N, C-alpha and C positions, 0 to 999 in steps of 0.2 A: 228646343232639344231638353231644357230641363222640364217642360208640361208632358213631355212624350214620356217621360220616365216615371213623371208622377202618376199618368193614368195609367201607364202600364203595370206600378207596382201596385196599384189599386184593384185592377184587373186581375193581375197574379193574385192577390190576397180574396175576391172574391172566389176565384179558382179554388182555391186551397179549403174554404169554407165549404162552398157547394159540394166538394169530394169527400170530405169528412162526412157530411150530413148525409148524403146519399149512400157512402159506405155502412153506416150506422143502420140507416132505416131497411137496406138491403138485407144484412145480416139480423136483423130484428124478425124481420118478415120471412126470412129465410126458415129460422127456426121456427116461428110460427106457423109456416106452412108444413114443415117436415113432424110436426108435433100435431098439426090437426089431422095428417094424413095418416097418422100411426092412430090416431084416435079413430080415425071411420074405419080403417082395417078392423078392429075388435078391440084394440089395447086401449089402456087410459090415455088421458091427457095429462104426457108427462112433461111439463114446463115450470118452474119454480123461478121467484123471481129473481134466484140466483145465477140462474141459465140464462136470464134475456139482460143481468149485469153483465155477464162475461163475454154475452155476444154483442154489446155495448161495446166494450171494450176492442174485442177481435176488428170491428169495424170502425173506432177511432181511430187504432195505430196503421190498420191497411190503409185507411183513407187519409190519414196523415201522410203515410210514405208514397202512396200515389199522388197524394194531391202537391205534395212540397215537388215531387218530380216534376207535374204539368206546370204545376207555377213556373218553376225555376225555365222551364223550357219555351216559355210565354214570355216570360221577365225578358231573358237574353235573346229573345226574337229568334229563335231556331226556326228553319223555313217547317211550314205546315200547322203551327202555333199561333 
C-alpha cells in the first residue's frame, strides 16, 4: 500500500509538471500565432520579449492551478483520474 502511494505521488508530480509546461507552450505559441497573423494582414510584427515573458507567466500560473487540480484528483483516486 505504501508503494502505491509513492507511485501515485510521482505520477501526480509528473502530471503537474507536464500541465505547466504545456500551458506555457500554448500561451507563447498563441501569442506568436496572433502576432504573425496580424503581421500577415498588413500590420507590423508587434511582439517584444516583454510580451513573451508575460505570456510565460500567464501559462505558468494557469498551468499551475490546472495541474495542481489534476494532480490532486489523481492522487486521491477520484474516479476517472
